N, C-alpha and C positions, 0 to 999 in steps of 0.2 A: 504494500500500500504506500503510495507516494504521500509525502508530507505536504500539507497545504502551506504555501508561502503567505505570510502576512504582508500587507502592503507596507512599503517603506515610506511612501508619501501618498497623500490624498488630495483630491480637488478641494476648492474652496467650499463647494456645496456639501461635500462629505464632511469636511471639518466643521461646518456650521451645524450639521446634523449631530455629529459627535458631541459638540459642546452645548447643543440645545439653544443656539442663537440663530439670528437671521443671517442670510448671505451678506447684506450690507454691513452688518456688524463685523463679520469676518474680514471684509475688505478694509474696514477701519483698522483692524488689528494688523493686517498685512502691511499697512503703512508704518507700523512701529518697528523700530530697530531691534527690539528684543523678541519679536514674534518669529517663529522658525519657518518662514516661507522662502521660496526661491523660484526663479524662472527656469523653465525647461522649454526652450523654443518659445512659442507664444503662450504657453500655459503657466499659470502660477500654481505651484503645489505647496503643500504644507507637510513638513517632515514629521512623521508620526511620533517618533521617540522624542523629538524636540518639543512637540505639542504637549506631550505628557509632562515633561520637565517644566515647560512654561506654565501650565496649569498649577503644578505643584508650587512654583515660585509665587504665583498670584495668591494662592491660599496662605502662604507664609507671610506675605506682605500685609494681607488684610486681617491676620490673626493678632 
């Protein structure tokens, strides 16, 4: 049985779904220097492991 690969990066729409926010909100975050997004060709992607760390940092700041 083959192992299923987890995505390394997701689209803005998928990141919005994962965080429970709107796509416009994700695009506001993409403009921030500390948000783990990058361009690949014409697409903007969000690095999944970086997103987990970013969320963790956000909860530490607000605690």
